[in-house]
PQR file of N, CA, C, O and H, with PARSE charges and radii, in Angstrom:
ATOM      1  N   UNK A   1       0.757  -1.087   0.031 -0.4000 1.5000
ATOM      2  CA  UNK A   1      -0.085  -0.119   0.205 -0.0000 2.0000
ATOM      3  C   UNK A   1       0.938   1.271  -0.129  0.5500 1.7000
ATOM      4  O   UNK A   1       2.094   1.336   0.290 -0.5500 1.4000
ATOM      5  N   UNK A   2       0.445   2.084  -0.754 -0.4000 1.5000
ATOM      6  CA  UNK A   2       1.488   3.401  -0.988 -0.0000 2.0000
ATOM      7  C   UNK A   2       0.869   4.321   0.413  0.5500 1.7000
ATOM      8  O   UNK A   2      -0.288   4.285   0.832 -0.5500 1.4000
ATOM      9  H   UNK A   2      -0.494   2.031  -1.094  0.4000 1.0000
ATOM     10  N   UNK A   3       1.816   4.989   0.869 -0.4000 1.5000
ATOM     11  CA  UNK A   3       1.742   6.166   1.845 -0.0000 2.0000
ATOM     12  C   UNK A   3       2.387   7.264   1.337  0.5500 1.7000
ATOM     13  O   UNK A   3       3.542   7.222   0.913 -0.5500 1.4000
ATOM     14  H   UNK A   3       2.756   5.018   0.528  0.4000 1.0000
ATOM     15  N   UNK A   4       1.550   8.456   1.363 -0.4000 1.5000
ATOM     16  CA  UNK A   4       2.064   9.765   1.342 -0.0000 2.0000
ATOM     17  C   UNK A   4       2.803  10.138   2.273  0.5500 1.7000
ATOM     18  O   UNK A   4       2.392  10.109   3.433 -0.5500 1.4000
ATOM     19  H   UNK A   4       0.611   8.490   1.708  0.4000 1.0000
ATOM     20  N   UNK A   5       4.053  10.568   1.957 -0.4000 1.5000
ATOM     21  CA  UNK A   5       5.073  11.438   3.069 -0.0000 2.0000
ATOM     22  C   UNK A   5       5.075  12.636   3.117  0.5500 1.7000
ATOM     23  O   UNK A   5       5.218  13.245   4.177 -0.5500 1.4000
ATOM     24  H   UNK A   5       4.387  10.592   1.014  0.4000 1.0000
ATOM     25  N   UNK A   6       4.862  13.391   1.593 -0.4000 1.5000
ATOM     26  CA  UNK A   6       5.073  14.731   2.061 -0.0000 2.0000
ATOM     27  C   UNK A   6       4.415  14.962   0.654  0.5500 1.7000
ATOM     28  O   UNK A   6       4.728  14.359  -0.372 -0.5500 1.4000
ATOM     29  H   UNK A   6       4.746  12.895   0.732  0.4000 1.0000
ATOM     30  N   UNK A   7       3.168  16.221   0.807 -0.4000 1.5000
ATOM     31  CA  UNK A   7       2.762  16.666  -0.498 -0.0000 2.0000
ATOM     32  C   UNK A   7       3.474  18.049  -1.305  0.5500 1.7000
ATOM     33  O   UNK A   7       2.976  18.594  -2.290 -0.5500 1.4000
ATOM     34  H   UNK A   7       2.913  16.711   1.640  0.4000 1.0000
ATOM     35  N   UNK A   8       4.631  18.419  -0.694 -0.4000 1.5000
ATOM     36  CA  UNK A   8       5.457  19.277  -1.146 -0.0000 2.0000
ATOM     37  C   UNK A   8       6.447  18.622  -2.156  0.5500 1.7000
ATOM     38  O   UNK A   8       7.129  17.644  -1.847 -0.5500 1.4000
ATOM     39  H   UNK A   8       5.036  17.977   0.106  0.4000 1.0000
ATOM     40  N   UNK A   9       6.491  19.307  -3.566 -0.4000 1.5000
ATOM     41  CA  UNK A   9       7.233  18.583  -4.664 -0.0000 2.0000
ATOM     42  C   UNK A   9       8.892  18.586  -4.198  0.5500 1.7000
ATOM     43  O   UNK A   9       9.545  19.470  -3.643 -0.5500 1.4000
ATOM     44  H   UNK A   9       5.937  20.100  -3.816  0.4000 1.0000
ATOM     45  N   UNK A  10       9.237  17.385  -4.608 -0.4000 1.5000
ATOM     46  CA  UNK A  10      10.547  17.027  -4.410 -0.0000 2.0000
ATOM     47  C   UNK A  10      11.532  18.295  -5.178  0.5500 1.7000
ATOM     48  O   UNK A  10      11.074  18.790  -6.208 -0.5500 1.4000
ATOM     49  H   UNK A  10       8.707  16.668  -5.059  0.4000 1.0000
ATOM     50  N   UNK A  11      12.707  18.732  -4.719 -0.4000 1.5000
ATOM     51  CA  UNK A  11      13.403  19.572  -5.180 -0.0000 2.0000
ATOM     52  C   UNK A  11      13.958  19.148  -6.476  0.5500 1.7000
ATOM     53  O   UNK A  11      14.639  20.020  -7.016 -0.5500 1.4000
ATOM     54  H   UNK A  11      13.079  18.331  -3.882  0.4000 1.0000
ATOM     55  N   UNK A  12      13.840  17.985  -7.150 -0.4000 1.5000
ATOM     56  CA  UNK A  12      14.607  17.185  -8.086 -0.0000 2.0000
ATOM     57  C   UNK A  12      13.429  17.584  -9.511  0.5500 1.7000
ATOM     58  O   UNK A  12      13.796  17.743 -10.675 -0.5500 1.4000
ATOM     59  H   UNK A  12      13.287  17.277  -6.712  0.4000 1.0000
ATOM     60  N   UNK A  13      11.967  17.677  -9.001 -0.4000 1.5000
ATOM     61  CA  UNK A  13      11.162  17.771 -10.059 -0.0000 2.0000
ATOM     62  C   UNK A  13      10.912  19.272 -10.226  0.5500 1.7000
ATOM     63  O   UNK A  13      10.442  19.579 -11.322 -0.5500 1.4000
ATOM     64  H   UNK A  13      11.669  17.548  -8.055  0.4000 1.0000
ATOM     65  N   UNK A  14      11.155  20.379  -9.265 -0.4000 1.5000
ATOM     66  CA  UNK A  14      10.751  21.668  -9.470 -0.0000 2.0000
ATOM     67  C   UNK A  14      11.676  22.242 -10.345  0.5500 1.7000
ATOM     68  O   UNK A  14      12.863  21.947 -10.208 -0.5500 1.4000
ATOM     69  H   UNK A  14      11.537  20.130  -8.375  0.4000 1.0000
ATOM     70  N   UNK A  15      11.290  23.085 -11.302 -0.4000 1.5000
ATOM     71  CA  UNK A  15      12.330  23.748 -12.300 -0.0000 2.0000
ATOM     72  C   UNK A  15      11.848  25.186 -12.466  0.5500 1.7000
ATOM     73  O   UNK A  15      10.748  25.645 -12.162 -0.5500 1.4000
ATOM     74  H   UNK A  15      10.325  23.324 -11.413  0.4000 1.0000
ATOM     75  N   UNK A  16      12.936  25.825 -13.031 -0.4000 1.5000
ATOM     76  CA  UNK A  16      12.436  27.516 -12.877 -0.0000 2.0000
ATOM     77  C   UNK A  16      12.719  27.795 -14.467  0.5500 1.7000
ATOM     78  O   UNK A  16      13.465  27.133 -15.188 -0.5500 1.4000
ATOM     79  H   UNK A  16      13.831  25.451 -13.279  0.4000 1.0000
ATOM     80  N   UNK A  17      12.004  28.846 -14.806 -0.4000 1.5000
ATOM     81  CA  UNK A  17      12.458  29.580 -15.960 -0.0000 2.0000
ATOM     82  C   UNK A  17      12.062  31.117 -15.968  0.5500 1.7000
ATOM     83  O   UNK A  17      11.208  31.497 -15.166 -0.5500 1.4000
ATOM     84  H   UNK A  17      11.398  29.384 -14.220  0.4000 1.0000
ATOM     85  N   UNK A  18      12.528  31.825 -16.661 -0.4000 1.5000
ATOM     86  CA  UNK A  18      12.179  33.359 -16.779 -0.0000 2.0000
ATOM     87  C   UNK A  18      11.139  34.026 -17.923  0.5500 1.7000
ATOM     88  O   UNK A  18      11.525  34.005 -19.091 -0.5500 1.4000
ATOM     89  H   UNK A  18      13.221  31.517 -17.313  0.4000 1.0000
ATOM     90  N   UNK A  19      10.169  34.464 -17.693 -0.4000 1.5000
ATOM     91  CA  UNK A  19       9.027  34.825 -18.832 -0.0000 2.0000
ATOM     92  C   UNK A  19       9.980  35.955 -19.547  0.5500 1.7000
ATOM     93  O   UNK A  19      10.714  36.733 -18.938 -0.5500 1.4000
ATOM     94  H   UNK A  19       9.855  34.481 -16.743  0.4000 1.0000
ATOM     95  N   UNK A  20       9.808  35.876 -21.015 -0.4000 1.5000
ATOM     96  CA  UNK A  20      10.595  36.899 -21.626 -0.0000 2.0000
ATOM     97  C   UNK A  20       9.939  38.183 -22.003  0.5500 1.7000
ATOM     98  O   UNK A  20      10.547  39.079 -22.589 -0.5500 1.4000
ATOM     99  H   UNK A  20       9.212  35.244 -21.511  0.4000 1.0000
ATOM    100  N   UNK A  21       8.689  38.252 -21.656 -0.4000 1.5000
ATOM    101  CA  UNK A  21       7.578  39.197 -21.816 -0.0000 2.0000
ATOM    102  C   UNK A  21       7.483  40.209 -20.711  0.5500 1.7000
ATOM    103  O   UNK A  21       7.194  41.365 -21.020 -0.5500 1.4000
ATOM    104  H   UNK A  21       8.195  37.525 -21.180  0.4000 1.0000
ATOM    105  N   UNK A  22       7.730  39.846 -19.253 -0.4000 1.5000
ATOM    106  CA  UNK A  22       7.704  40.640 -18.250 -0.0000 2.0000
ATOM    107  C   UNK A  22       8.728  40.222 -17.274  0.5500 1.7000
ATOM    108  O   UNK A  22       8.868  40.903 -16.258 -0.5500 1.4000
ATOM    109  H   UNK A  22       7.964  38.906 -19.002  0.4000 1.0000
ATOM    110  N   UNK A  23       9.601  38.974 -17.507 -0.4000 1.5000
ATOM    111  CA  UNK A  23      11.035  39.045 -16.793 -0.0000 2.0000
ATOM    112  C   UNK A  23      10.556  38.464 -15.485  0.5500 1.7000
ATOM    113  O   UNK A  23      11.339  38.689 -14.563 -0.5500 1.4000
ATOM    114  H   UNK A  23       9.487  38.421 -18.333  0.4000 1.0000
ATOM    115  N   UNK A  24       9.364  37.702 -15.123 -0.4000 1.5000
ATOM    116  CA  UNK A  24       9.057  37.104 -14.111 -0.0000 2.0000
ATOM    117  C   UNK A  24       9.720  35.911 -13.829  0.5500 1.7000
ATOM    118  O   UNK A  24       9.722  35.157 -14.801 -0.5500 1.4000
ATOM    119  H   UNK A  24       8.727  37.519 -15.872  0.4000 1.0000
ATOM    120  N   UNK A  25      10.303  35.460 -12.805 -0.4000 1.5000
ATOM    121  CA  UNK A  25      11.064  34.168 -12.479 -0.0000 2.0000
ATOM    122  C   UNK A  25      10.089  33.102 -12.140  0.5500 1.7000
ATOM    123  O   UNK A  25       9.699  33.121 -10.972 -0.5500 1.4000
ATOM    124  H   UNK A  25      10.301  36.073 -12.015  0.4000 1.0000
ATOM    125  N   UNK A  26       9.573  32.099 -12.976 -0.4000 1.5000
ATOM    126  CA  UNK A  26       8.483  31.209 -12.747 -0.0000 2.0000
ATOM    127  C   UNK A  26       9.181  30.001 -12.044  0.5500 1.7000
ATOM    128  O   UNK A  26      10.360  29.796 -12.332 -0.5500 1.4000
ATOM    129  H   UNK A  26       9.890  32.083 -13.924  0.4000 1.0000
ATOM    130  N   UNK A  27       8.593  29.232 -11.199 -0.4000 1.5000
ATOM    131  CA  UNK A  27       8.875  27.893 -10.615 -0.0000 2.0000
ATOM    132  C   UNK A  27       7.657  27.058 -11.027  0.5500 1.7000
ATOM    133  O   UNK A  27       6.516  27.452 -10.789 -0.5500 1.4000
ATOM    134  H   UNK A  27       7.635  29.399 -10.965  0.4000 1.0000
ATOM    135  N   UNK A  28       7.920  25.865 -11.668 -0.4000 1.5000
ATOM    136  CA  UNK A  28       6.906  24.805 -12.081 -0.0000 2.0000
ATOM    137  C   UNK A  28       7.214  23.368 -11.709  0.5500 1.7000
ATOM    138  O   UNK A  28       8.319  23.048 -11.270 -0.5500 1.4000
ATOM    139  H   UNK A  28       8.847  25.545 -11.862  0.4000 1.0000
ATOM    140  N   UNK A  29       6.307  22.580 -11.873 -0.4000 1.5000
ATOM    141  CA  UNK A  29       6.191  20.980 -11.510 -0.0000 2.0000
ATOM    142  C   UNK A  29       5.837  20.481 -13.041  0.5500 1.7000
ATOM    143  O   UNK A  29       5.508  21.115 -14.044 -0.5500 1.4000
ATOM    144  H   UNK A  29       5.409  22.841 -12.229  0.4000 1.0000
ATOM    145  N   UNK A  30       6.009  19.311 -12.837 -0.4000 1.5000
ATOM    146  CA  UNK A  30       5.473  18.486 -14.461 -0.0000 2.0000
ATOM    147  C   UNK A  30       4.085  18.675 -14.062  0.5500 1.7000
ATOM    148  O   UNK A  30       3.488  19.098 -15.052 -0.5500 1.4000
ATOM    149  H   UNK A  30       6.276  18.796 -12.023  0.4000 1.0000
ATOM    150  N   UNK A  31       3.304  18.559 -13.084 -0.4000 1.5000
ATOM    151  CA  UNK A  31       1.712  18.963 -13.134 -0.0000 2.0000
ATOM    152  C   UNK A  31       1.506  20.043 -13.690  0.5500 1.7000
ATOM    153  O   UNK A  31       0.349  20.065 -14.112 -0.5500 1.4000
ATOM    154  H   UNK A  31       3.788  18.215 -12.279  0.4000 1.0000
ATOM    155  N   UNK A  32       2.190  21.195 -13.959 -0.4000 1.5000
ATOM    156  CA  UNK A  32       1.987  22.615 -14.441 -0.0000 2.0000
ATOM    157  C   UNK A  32       2.046  22.521 -16.147  0.5500 1.7000
ATOM    158  O   UNK A  32       1.309  23.147 -16.908 -0.5500 1.4000
ATOM    159  H   UNK A  32       3.130  21.177 -13.616  0.4000 1.0000
ATOM    160  N   UNK A  33       2.941  21.732 -16.467 -0.4000 1.5000
ATOM    161  CA  UNK A  33       3.170  21.531 -18.072 -0.0000 2.0000
ATOM    162  C   UNK A  33       2.040  20.996 -18.644  0.5500 1.7000
ATOM    163  O   UNK A  33       1.504  20.000 -18.158 -0.5500 1.4000
ATOM    164  H   UNK A  33       3.540  21.224 -15.849  0.4000 1.0000
ATOM    165  N   UNK A  34       1.512  21.692 -19.876 -0.4000 1.5000
ATOM    166  CA  UNK A  34       0.333  21.452 -20.878 -0.0000 2.0000
ATOM    167  C   UNK A  34       1.097  21.141 -22.030  0.5500 1.7000
ATOM    168  O   UNK A  34       2.176  21.683 -22.270 -0.5500 1.4000
ATOM    169  H   UNK A  34       1.947  22.501 -20.271  0.4000 1.0000
ATOM    170  N   UNK A  35       0.400  20.014 -22.976 -0.4000 1.5000
ATOM    171  CA  UNK A  35       1.151  19.682 -24.539 -0.0000 2.0000
ATOM    172  C   UNK A  35       0.280  20.591 -25.282  0.5500 1.7000
ATOM    173  O   UNK A  35      -0.928  20.601 -25.048 -0.5500 1.4000
ATOM    174  H   UNK A  35      -0.477  19.574 -22.781  0.4000 1.0000
ATOM    175  N   UNK A  36       0.816  21.368 -26.176 -0.4000 1.5000
ATOM    176  CA  UNK A  36       0.385  22.118 -27.171 -0.0000 2.0000
ATOM    177  C   UNK A  36       0.568  21.436 -28.577  0.5500 1.7000
ATOM    178  O   UNK A  36       1.686  21.596 -29.067 -0.5500 1.4000
ATOM    179  H   UNK A  36       1.798  21.359 -26.366  0.4000 1.0000
ATOM    180  N   UNK A  37      -0.395  20.655 -29.362 -0.4000 1.5000
ATOM    181  CA  UNK A  37       0.036  20.138 -30.526 -0.0000 2.0000
ATOM    182  C   UNK A  37      -0.115  21.136 -31.766  0.5500 1.7000
ATOM    183  O   UNK A  37      -1.261  21.543 -31.960 -0.5500 1.4000
ATOM    184  H   UNK A  37      -1.303  20.525 -28.964  0.4000 1.0000
ATOM    185  N   UNK A  38       0.673  21.490 -32.449 -0.4000 1.5000
ATOM    186  CA  UNK A  38       0.689  22.360 -33.766 -0.0000 2.0000
ATOM    187  C   UNK A  38       1.205  21.629 -34.802  0.5500 1.7000
ATOM    188  O   UNK A  38       2.223  20.937 -34.777 -0.5500 1.4000
ATOM    189  H   UNK A  38       1.604  21.159 -32.291  0.4000 1.0000
ATOM    190  N   UNK A  39       0.243  21.868 -35.967 -0.4000 1.5000
ATOM    191  CA  UNK A  39       0.490  21.053 -37.299 -0.0000 2.0000
ATOM    192  C   UNK A  39       0.984  22.146 -38.130  0.5500 1.7000
ATOM    193  O   UNK A  39       0.301  23.168 -38.198 -0.5500 1.4000
ATOM    194  H   UNK A  39      -0.584  22.430 -35.987  0.4000 1.0000
ATOM    195  N   UNK A  40       1.794  22.085 -38.602 -0.4000 1.5000
ATOM    196  CA  UNK A  40       2.652  22.996 -39.919 -0.0000 2.0000
ATOM    197  C   UNK A  40       1.848  22.849 -41.229  0.5500 1.7000
ATOM    198  O   UNK A  40       0.904  22.059 -41.253 -0.5500 1.4000
ATOM    199  H   UNK A  40       2.349  21.255 -38.547  0.4000 1.0000
ATOM    200  N   UNK A  41       2.107  23.418 -42.089 -0.4000 1.5000
ATOM    201  CA  UNK A  41       1.679  23.491 -43.478 -0.0000 2.0000
ATOM    202  C   UNK A  41       1.807  22.411 -44.266  0.5500 1.7000
ATOM    203  O   UNK A  41       0.986  22.185 -45.155 -0.5500 1.4000
ATOM    204  H   UNK A  41       2.874  24.059 -42.070  0.4000 1.0000
ATOM    205  N   UNK A  42       2.851  21.621 -44.028 -0.4000 1.5000
ATOM    206  CA  UNK A  42       2.903  20.139 -44.718 -0.0000 2.0000
ATOM    207  C   UNK A  42       2.123  18.972 -43.996  0.5500 1.7000
ATOM    208  O   UNK A  42       2.012  17.857 -44.505 -0.5500 1.4000
ATOM    209  H   UNK A  42       3.517  21.805 -43.305  0.4000 1.0000
ATOM    210  N   UNK A  43       1.560  19.338 -42.698 -0.4000 1.5000
ATOM    211  CA  UNK A  43       0.522  18.417 -42.006 -0.0000 2.0000
ATOM    212  C   UNK A  43       1.389  17.789 -41.053  0.5500 1.7000
ATOM    213  O   UNK A  43       0.977  16.743 -40.553 -0.5500 1.4000
ATOM    214  H   UNK A  43       1.650  20.244 -42.285  0.4000 1.0000
ATOM    215  N   UNK A  44       2.532  18.234 -40.699 -0.4000 1.5000
ATOM    216  CA  UNK A  44       3.327  17.345 -39.660 -0.0000 2.0000
ATOM    217  C   UNK A  44       2.723  17.768 -38.349  0.5500 1.7000
ATOM    218  O   UNK A  44       2.138  18.847 -38.436 -0.5500 1.4000
ATOM    219  H   UNK A  44       2.866  19.085 -41.106  0.4000 1.0000
ATOM    220  N   UNK A  45       2.705  17.219 -37.176 -0.4000 1.5000
ATOM    221  CA  UNK A  45       2.332  17.690 -36.322 -0.0000 2.0000
ATOM    222  C   UNK A  45       3.275  17.590 -35.013  0.5500 1.7000
ATOM    223  O   UNK A  45       3.629  16.492 -34.583 -0.5500 1.4000
ATOM    224  H   UNK A  45       3.180  16.342 -37.105  0.4000 1.0000
ATOM    225  N   UNK A  46       3.701  18.948 -34.340 -0.4000 1.5000
ATOM    226  CA  UNK A  46       5.078  18.915 -33.416 -0.0000 2.0000
ATOM    227  C   UNK A  46       4.010  19.381 -32.123  0.5500 1.7000
ATOM    228  O   UNK A  46       3.090  20.195 -32.203 -0.5500 1.4000
ATOM    229  H   UNK A  46       3.414  19.840 -34.689  0.4000 1.0000
ATOM    230  N   UNK A  47       4.480  18.529 -30.824 -0.4000 1.5000
ATOM    231  CA  UNK A  47       3.879  18.842 -29.845 -0.0000 2.0000
ATOM    232  C   UNK A  47       4.969  19.451 -28.838  0.5500 1.7000
ATOM    233  O   UNK A  47       5.924  18.876 -28.315 -0.5500 1.4000
ATOM    234  H   UNK A  47       5.228  17.868 -30.760  0.4000 1.0000
ATOM    235  N   UNK A  48       4.598  20.622 -28.732 -0.4000 1.5000
ATOM    236  CA  UNK A  48       5.397  21.712 -27.643 -0.0000 2.0000
ATOM    237  C   UNK A  48       4.752  21.667 -26.246  0.5500 1.7000
ATOM    238  O   UNK A  48       3.528  21.729 -26.133 -0.5500 1.4000
ATOM    239  H   UNK A  48       3.822  21.089 -29.156  0.4000 1.0000
ATOM    240  N   UNK A  49       5.622  21.553 -25.107 -0.4000 1.5000
ATOM    241  CA  UNK A  49       5.148  21.692 -23.713 -0.0000 2.0000
ATOM    242  C   UNK A  49       5.309  22.983 -23.314  0.5500 1.7000
ATOM    243  O   UNK A  49       6.414  23.497 -23.484 -0.5500 1.4000
ATOM    244  H   UNK A  49       6.617  21.503 -25.199  0.4000 1.0000
ATOM    245  N   UNK A  50       4.380  23.643 -22.791 -0.4000 1.5000
ATOM    246  CA  UNK A  50       4.197  24.956 -22.548 -0.0000 2.0000
ATOM    247  C   UNK A  50       3.730  25.066 -20.791  0.5500 1.7000
ATOM    248  O   UNK A  50       3.397  24.121 -20.076 -0.5500 1.4000
ATOM    249  H   UNK A  50       3.482  23.225 -22.653  0.4000 1.0000
ATOM    250  N   UNK A  51       3.817  26.270 -20.470 -0.4000 1.5000
ATOM    251  CA  UNK A  51       3.382  26.579 -18.912 -0.0000 2.0000
ATOM    252  C   UNK A  51       2.815  28.022 -19.488  0.5500 1.7000
ATOM    253  O   UNK A  51       3.105  28.471 -20.597 -0.5500 1.4000
ATOM    254  H   UNK A  51       4.088  27.038 -21.050  0.4000 1.0000
ATOM    255  N   UNK A  52       1.874  28.721 -18.437 -0.4000 1.5000
ATOM    256  CA  UNK A  52       1.629  30.173 -18.684 -0.0000 2.0000
ATOM    257  C   UNK A  52       2.089  30.796 -17.288  0.5500 1.7000
ATOM    258  O   UNK A  52       2.055  30.346 -16.143 -0.5500 1.4000
ATOM    259  H   UNK A  52       1.638  28.357 -17.536  0.4000 1.0000
ATOM    260  N   UNK A  53       2.499  31.917 -17.785 -0.4000 1.5000
ATOM    261  CA  UNK A  53       3.105  32.937 -16.892 -0.0000 2.0000
ATOM    262  C   UNK A  53       1.786  33.302 -15.993  0.5500 1.7000
ATOM    263  O   UNK A  53       0.633  33.488 -16.381 -0.5500 1.4000
ATOM    264  H   UNK A  53       2.526  32.283 -18.715  0.4000 1.0000
ATOM    265  N   UNK A  54       2.281  33.342 -14.780 -0.4000 1.5000
ATOM    266  CA  UNK A  54       1.292  33.886 -13.680 -0.0000 2.0000
ATOM    267  C   UNK A  54       1.058  35.061 -13.564  0.5500 1.7000
ATOM    268  O   UNK A  54       0.115  35.544 -12.938 -0.5500 1.4000
ATOM    269  H   UNK A  54       3.218  33.191 -14.466  0.4000 1.0000
ATOM    270  N   UNK A  55       2.065  35.756 -14.276 -0.4000 1.5000
ATOM    271  CA  UNK A  55       2.057  37.352 -14.114 -0.0000 2.0000
ATOM    272  C   UNK A  55       1.246  38.066 -15.179  0.5500 1.7000
ATOM    273  O   UNK A  55       0.354  38.888 -14.968 -0.5500 1.4000
ATOM    274  H   UNK A  55       2.832  35.364 -14.785  0.4000 1.0000
ATOM    275  N   UNK A  56       1.727  37.590 -16.471 -0.4000 1.5000
ATOM    276  CA  UNK A  56       1.183  38.247 -17.834 -0.0000 2.0000
ATOM    277  C   UNK A  56       0.171  37.144 -18.712  0.5500 1.7000
ATOM    278  O   UNK A  56      -0.507  37.450 -19.693 -0.5500 1.4000
ATOM    279  H   UNK A  56       2.451  36.922 -16.642  0.4000 1.0000
ATOM    280  N   UNK A  57       0.257  35.917 -18.140 -0.4000 1.5000
ATOM    281  CA  UNK A  57      -0.405  35.161 -19.060 -0.0000 2.0000
ATOM    282  C   UNK A  57       0.149  34.729 -20.214  0.5500 1.7000
ATOM    283  O   UNK A  57      -0.545  34.059 -20.979 -0.5500 1.4000
ATOM    284  H   UNK A  57       0.807  35.668 -17.343  0.4000 1.0000
ATOM    285  N   UNK A  58       1.401  35.018 -20.513 -0.4000 1.5000
ATOM    286  CA  UNK A  58       2.435  34.478 -21.853 -0.0000 2.0000
ATOM    287  C   UNK A  58       2.357  33.124 -21.956  0.5500 1.7000
ATOM    288  O   UNK A  58       2.755  32.557 -20.938 -0.5500 1.4000
ATOM    289  H   UNK A  58       1.965  35.562 -19.892  0.4000 1.0000
ATOM    290  N   UNK A  59       1.960  32.357 -22.886 -0.4000 1.5000
ATOM    291  CA  UNK A  59       2.404  31.167 -22.958 -0.0000 2.0000
ATOM    292  C   UNK A  59       3.885  30.961 -23.185  0.5500 1.7000
ATOM    293  O   UNK A  59       4.440  31.736 -23.964 -0.5500 1.4000
ATOM    294  H   UNK A  59       1.637  32.817 -23.713  0.4000 1.0000
ATOM    295  N   UNK A  60       4.617  29.977 -22.578 -0.4000 1.5000
ATOM    296  CA  UNK A  60       5.899  29.899 -22.531 -0.0000 2.0000
ATOM    297  C   UNK A  60       6.473  28.313 -22.496  0.5500 1.7000
ATOM    298  O   UNK A  60       6.269  27.554 -21.548 -0.5500 1.4000
ATOM    299  H   UNK A  60       4.166  29.347 -21.946  0.4000 1.0000
ATOM    300  N   UNK A  61       7.191  27.976 -23.648 -0.4000 1.5000
ATOM    301  CA  UNK A  61       7.727  26.817 -24.339 -0.0000 2.0000
ATOM    302  C   UNK A  61       8.713  26.060 -22.701  0.5500 1.7000
ATOM    303  O   UNK A  61       8.848  26.712 -21.665 -0.5500 1.4000
ATOM    304  H   UNK A  61       7.357  28.593 -24.417  0.4000 1.0000
ATOM    305  N   UNK A  62       9.037  25.203 -22.820 -0.4000 1.5000
ATOM    306  CA  UNK A  62       9.458  24.522 -21.673 -0.0000 2.0000
ATOM    307  C   UNK A  62      10.222  23.292 -22.265  0.5500 1.7000
ATOM    308  O   UNK A  62       9.779  22.912 -23.349 -0.5500 1.4000
ATOM    309  H   UNK A  62       8.927  24.674 -23.662  0.4000 1.0000
ATOM    310  N   UNK A  63      11.307  22.583 -21.750 -0.4000 1.5000
ATOM    311  CA  UNK A  63      11.375  21.259 -22.183 -0.0000 2.0000
ATOM    312  C   UNK A  63      11.372  20.202 -21.288  0.5500 1.7000
ATOM    313  O   UNK A  63      11.433  19.044 -21.700 -0.5500 1.4000
ATOM    314  H   UNK A  63      11.667  22.892 -20.869  0.4000 1.0000
TER
END
């Protein structure tokens, strides 16, 4: 049986990035990342992983 020891994300999964529009430093976990599929003119689909800036709402591509 699984037991929850802590609900705080472990430091190994917490990442940071900087919003290029407003300059805010953002901290996120894998649960905050959404996938955004984009189809180009040839019909190929690429999937980008994105988060939204909590300050200005800009969509930021993350790896």
